[in-house]
Structure formats: structure tokens, C-alpha cells
N, C-alpha and C positions, 0 to 999 in steps of 0.2 A: 508927021510922026514926031512925037516928043521923046527926048532921051535925056536922062539925068547925066550931069557931068560928074564923073567920079575922079577924085584925085588919085594919082599913082600910088599904089599900095593901100588904098582905102578899103578895098575888098580882098580878103584873103580866102578866096574860094573860086571854084571853076564854074559854078552855076548858082542861081537863086532858085529856091524851092518854095512854092506857094500852095497852100492847101485851102480848099473851099468847096463850094457847091455851085452848080449851074441850075437855077430854079426852073419851074415850068414855064416861065416867061422868057427863058433864054438868057437871063442875066446872072452874073456872078453874085454870090452872097457869102457872107461869113468868111471872107478871105483873110488869111494870115500868112506871113512869111515864116516858114519853119526852119529855114537855113539860108544864109548864116544868121546866127543870133546877133541882135544889135545892129542890123543893117541900117545904115544912115539914111537911105532913100526910101524907106518903107512907105511913108505917106504918099510920096510921089508915085511909086509903082502901083500901090493899091488903088489910088484915085484914078490912074490911067486905065487900069483893068476894069474898074466899075463902069466905064463908058462902053465897053465891048458888049455885043449882043450876038447870040447864037441861035440857031434853030433848036428848039427844045427837044430833049430826048423823049422817045415814046416807049411805053411798055404796055402791052395788051391794048393798043390803040389809044391810050391816054397819055397826055404830056406828063412828065414826071421830073423830079429833081434828081440830079446825079452828083456824086462826089468826084472831085478832080484833084489831081496833084500836078501842078504846072511847073515844069522845069525849064528855066530860061538860062541857056549856056552863055557864058561871057564870050564876046568876040575876041579872037586873036588879032592883034593889030599888026 
């Protein structure tokens, strides 16, 4: 597992919110960090998530794209 190293006080939020889609192949697409604005590790986080794969969602027996809002809470040390 890869984790970005954040300097103390670098992130003034309780969580990171990411909006995007999981396509019919089970991969994230069109990911964007919606909170916090100006997050310094955006590229690192989005590149890591693009490596994930899921079982595709099904609707009426067909694989389909679904919209997601991923909320990643910060760990309390």
C-alpha cells in the first residue's frame, strides 16, 4: 500500500472527497477531488485509485456505469 506523506497542518480537513464513475469494466474514470480544494497530493491519490478494479454494477442484467462519491477519512494518530 502506498501512502502520501503529508506535512503537519498541510491538510485542513477531516476527509478527502472524490467524485467519479465506475465504468462497465469496473474501473474508475473521470475522477476529481472535490474537497478540499487545492489538495497537494491530488495526482498521487488519483493515480493510485486508477489502479483499482471492481466488479461492474449490473442493471437489468447488463453491466453499467455508476456514479460514486468516495470519502476517505483522515486517520487520527
